[in-house]
C-alpha positions, 0 to 999 in steps of 0.5 A: 139381216133381211127385213122380215127377219128383223120385224120376227126377230123383234117381235119375239123379243118384245113378246118374251119381255112382255110376258116377263111383265107381271114376274116383275117385282113391284113394291110402292117405295124402293126396298133396302139395299143392304142384306141385313138380319136381325136378331130381336130378343126380350128380358122384361126390366133387365138393365141394359149391362145385364142383357148384354153380358148374359144374351148378346154376348153369347149371341154374338160368339155364335154368330161370329163363326158363321161363314157369309156374315161380314159385320156384326152391330148390336144393342142392349137396351133396358128389357131387349136387345137386338143384333144386326148381321149385315151379309156379305153380297154373295151370302144367300140370305135364307140359308143363313136365316136357317144357320142363325137359327140353329145357332140361336138354339144352340145357346137358348139353353143358356139363357137366364129365366124370364128371357124370351126367345130370340126371332129373326127377320130381314132389317132396313138399318136405315128405318129404325122407328118403334112406330111403324103403320102394321101392314094389317090390323085385325079385331078379334071379338068373341063370347070369351072375357078379353083375357081368354081371347088374347091368350087364343090370339097370341097362343094359337092364331097369331103362331098359325098366320105368321108361319106366311113367308114374308110376314115378319112379326104378329103382334097381339094387343088389347089383353093382359096376361094373368099372374100370380102375385106373392105379397110378402111381410117384409119385416116378418121376413127380417124377424124369421131370418129369410130372404125373398131369395129364399120365397122363389127356390121354395116356389121353384122346388115346391114346383119341380118335376125331376126324373129320379131313376129306376126302380124295382119291384120283382121282375119289373122295372118301374121310373120314377119321377118327381111331380111338383105341386101338391092339388087339394080338393076344394081349395084354391081357385087353380088347385094350389094351397099357396098357403101351406107351400114350406119355406124353412125349418126353424124352431121345431116348426115348418115356415110356410108362405101363408105366415110371411105372404099371401097371393093374388091372381091378377092381371099382368100391368101392361107395358104397352098399349095399342088401341084404334079410335081410342077402343081397347080391343083385342087386336092383331098387328101383321107387319111385313118383312123389309123388301117384300111387296107388301100389297100381294102379302096383305092380299095373301093374308086377307085371305089366309084369314078370311079361310082361317077355322075360328071357335064358335062365336069368335070373328074377325073384323079388318079394322085397317089395311095400310096397303090401300093407300099404297096400291091407290097410288099405284094405280094413280101411277098407272091412270096417268102412266096411260093418260101420259101414253095416249096424250103423247099418241094423239100429239102424233096423230096430230101433228102428221095427221096420219094414221100409219104414223100414228102406227109406226110410233105406238109399234115403236112403244110397244117394243121398246117397252117388250125390250125393257121388261126383259132386261128388267127381269135380267138386270133384276130391276125393281119397280116402284114409284121412281122406277115408274117415273124412269118409264113414264119420262122416257115415253117421250125420249123413245119417241123422239128417236123414233120420230128423229131416225123417221123424219131423217129416213124418209128425207134421206133414206140413210142412217146418217143420223143414228151417230148424233141420235147414239151422242145425244142418248149417250149425253142423257146416260151420262148425266144418269150415272151421277145417281149411283155416286149420290148420297146413299139416301138419294141413290137408294131412291133414285138408282132403280129409276136409272136404271130403268132410264138407261135400259130404255134409252138403250133399247130405243136406240135398237129399236131407232136403228133396225126396226124403224126403217123395217116398219116404215117400209112395210106401211108405205112410208117410205117416199113423200106424197109429193117430192116436189120442192114447194117455194117457202112461203112469204111469210117463212121468208120474212121470218128467216131474213129476220131471225139471220138478221137477230143471228148477225148481230148476236155474233157481232155483238157477242160480250153482249150476249155473254154478258146477258147469258151470265146475268140471267144465270147469276154469280153467286156474289150473294153467297160472300160471308158478310165476315171472314175470321182471319181475312182483315183485306176481306172484312174491310173491303167486302166485309166492311159495315158500309159495303154489307147495310148498301152496296151488298144488297144492291149487287146481289140483286143485280149479279145474283141472276135467277140463281139468287132467286131460286138459292133464297126463296124455293131450295132454302125452303125445300127439302126431302119428302116421303110420298105418304097420305096426310097423317099428323104425329103426336107424341109425349115424353115423360120425365125420366122414371114416368111409368106406362100407365101414366103415359096412357092416362096422357094419352087417354085424355088426347083420345077424349079430345080428339073423339069430338072430332069424328067426321072429319077424323077417320082413325086415331091409333095410339100407342104407348112403349113405356113412360118415355114415348106415346104417340097417337097417328091421326088420319083423315077422311078425303073430304076433310084433307086439305085444310082441316089436317092444320085446323086440328094440328094447332088445337092439338099443340093449344091442348096438350100445352095444358097437359103439363109433365110431358114433352110433346112434338106434333108434326106431320102437316105445316109447321112442327111444334115441340116444346122440348127445352134440351139441347140439340146435338153437339157439334163434335162427336168421337166414337170410341171403340174397345173390347174392355168396357171398363178400360174404354170407360177409361180411355174416354175419361183420359180423352175427355181431359185432353179435351178440355185442356182447351179453353173454348171446351167447358163440358166433355159429355163421355156418356153422350148418346149414339143416336141422336134420337135417343132420350136421356136415361139417368140411374142411381150408382151405388157405391159401397164402402167395403171396409165398413160393410165389413165391419157392419158384417154385410156381404153383396148378398145382402145388398141384393137382397135388400135392393130387391124390395125396391124394385117397382116392378117385382121379381121374377119367380117362375112359371106354373106349369101351364105357364102362368108366370110368378112375381115376387113384390114387397108388400109395401111396395108404393111406400118404398122410396128413395129416402126410405132406402138411404135412412130406414135402419136394417137389420144385420143380425142384432144391429140395424144399420141404415144404408147411408152407413156402408154406402152412397146412392147417386143419380148419373146420366148414363147412355140409352143403351150399349151398344157393339160393332163386332164385338167391340164395346162403342162409347160416344163422347160429345161436346161443344167447341165455342167458336168457329167450326173449323178451328175445333175440328182441327183441334179435335184432330190434334186430340186424336192424333195424340190420343192413338199414340197411347191408346192401348193395342185394339182401341180406337177412336173415330170422329161422327160426321153426319149430314154436313150440308158444306161438304154434301154441296162440294160432293155435288159439284163434283159430281154436275163436274162429272157429269159434264165431263162424260158429255164433254168426251162423248161430244168431243168424239162425236165432232171432233172438236173441243170448241163445239164440244165446250159451246154444248157444256155451256147449254146444261147451265143456260137450260137451269134457268128454266128450272130456276124461274119456273120453281120461283115464279110459281111457288112450288115445292122443290123436293127430291122430283126437283133434283132429277129434274136437273140431272135429266135436263142436263142429258136431255137440253144437249140433245136438240144442240147436237142434232144442230150442230151435226147439219151444220158440220155437213153444211159448212163441209159443202160449202166452207165459205158460206157465213156461220149465221146462215148454215147455222140457219139452214140446219135449225130450220132442217131441225126445227120440226123433230125438236119440237116434237121431242120438247113437245113429246117430252112435255105433253108426256109429264103434263098428267102428272102436274094435275094434283098440285104440288102436293105430289110429291115426287111427280109434281116437282120433277115434271115442273122442273123438266118442262120448265128447263126442256123450254128454256134450253130451245130459248138457248138453242134458238137465241144464245147459241149461235153468238159462239159460232165464229169460234167454234168454225171448223 
């Protein structure tokens, strides 16, 4: 292709890519990688068993017929439930969402009274937190009272705003709905032979509206309609005379509601609370769907709210915008990326002192980005925190390839260096392949990082091969200003002689070099255990008391090397971090039986304590989701984000411990605090699956009996929680004595009616035509406790019978929810094994194999294996072996020499010494950015040696009898300038990301590890690698 056509082709492609850049998806964090829909529903105060039978099962049956649904999972909890539909990769979520909605409409008609209408949303199975921060929080104020504002916000304003695409839900908080409470006299009901069910039935009949048919009057036909609810003039506030509602006719007299109960209009008891800075008002909380651009959505919703037409006297104020932090972080990344690019270009200008070279590298960088953007769009790459990191890190490599090709083209006027560039780039790509096999959480974050790097590297090869030579010709950089061979200076001659002497010395004393390199890296002797059960020879030698106390510390220090320093002082203190602003979380939980009101009283005390720090605290948000969960989220002003959060955390810990009766968890900054004394997650957990819940329970008991046959297993929990974070739930189990019930003439409906009087939430009594709910409860509800239920005699005909005569009430631990998978019930069994985990796992496998032979058809069991450090560490070793294997084969193809390929592999672990020492000496925090630096260094460190060995082989072919050290020196001198330029461009490009210190998640550890590893690789290439040259002669 002619130079003109080459320039036009690259210009057109880069312009297309730059034009597609605004269309690329931009998020702060990676979106979920699993296409799932969630169907959520509520039935206040209903038991999990009731929700599962009446709502979950019918919905699951309807969804199972939808094509494109790969897996159905459900959970039914107290008062709510959720069904998760995992979709096929080829399915369209929008079309399936429409079909799921139509299935819900078909089933909803058979839902029980009081159950809400289900709503559908996109769902991330790895983000199952009830305390997620809303995207936007608005406060509604006006001249009306709180109840009217709440009604307007929940029934009019929120549904209108929720129609916007991307909005998951708009929750309205701060106002209480009204209700009618009917308090009946239980003793009076018993005297009249009535039950609470008679009251509910009479109310439903009284307000019932029905079509009775058609009537004729002459030639005209009329529709006859029954309109319920007798209205009185001058009566009660709503026009309903509650006292006159008829219940029953007895002895020629009509018994009315006023004879046995009284009605009151009041606020409903809130089940949840949400306050900002301790102030209770009507608020709208905007929650986005998973996978949407929240920054763009928040901007759209702010415009929608500003354009909303509100009633006179009402106004909306923005309380909180969670996207402000995301936008600020993305702007920070943008500014650092531009600064990094500026530093790199300034360095090129200073190194070559030529505006033409600067223009060459700038054009190559712009064209490369244009090609990359076009490929991003075609490959569906989503840009976020880690994807932008890939773009920034690749700047140095892009400039690298351009400099190497330009340097070689100017010196030799050919593209013979391109195979070496391809091999070095392929080694980096091979190191990035490991990302796609990492554990799910890491892979999800780094997958787009790997894709961005691979695309950029591939585009840089195309730019280097076709565009760089053409641009050099057009810019007049084909020849040097002075082609004369300049004699080397005396200083350079002396340096070359000394360097050659060192290389010769290292070659002659190769074992000394190998020993020093191995000791610098380190042997993992410090990982040897003190004792190994069953290995007597080990326990008598390496496990003896003398060796452990006297010799082992010295051996660890001498042989452990930099690996020991990193493993003990860096890796153990590091971990995964999420990039987020400084937040202090304070969570509280009450014992079983605690009410939302009691939890709210506890949280209010904490709010009063936090209120004294109004200068340091920007905002604290209080959330109560029942008696078992309450949380206060504290955010700080910028000026106090460094030290005050740690001071406040210690003060909150001291204050919370004085509030007795609750369990507290304080975390977010510093070391977390918890005063919970419960046991941790059991070592062994097994899931049983089956379609019949009762039979599954019997199978769980049988399996527990098999496990308990071992003397090292003392207890087996057959009602363990499926998720480790779920709280234990207790319930009273009423065991009925059927023969005694028959003798006493007590039926099951009679027992059920008796228990209704002890329901602290009362019973649902229906709704008025205007939607106001009705609740029916015992007048003495507060005094109805367990003792009264068991011992107070109840009238049955003419005889009084106590509950203890016909039933036994016991308190039992039950699972926190009913879980199902593909309509199979799940029962979790957990136990501890006193002894070695390996022997416990072996015994469990034997019991499971025996149980599988005895279980009925359709019932299975599976051991739950959570995060296992040993297993994941072995997986990382295999992945590192995969990387080294790929690099080995690439180098073997390039060099046609297995020995030289093996030499390049030795460079990778030697380069890791730089990462080990950087984190140890600097005391930096090691997070996922540090892991990424290992991957980068694995690929980038070998590039320099590939370039040197490529020239070394050419010189060896021309001068086969010349000493290898002299040939390596010649190759090193020829390539040291582009190598130094390569390392400096990569390092300088990462320096802007270290300016905020190691509190910067991901970026700092990535930059520090990469700079340390690549810098040390230059030391290895210059001093250690030549010692092995005699063994790799062609």
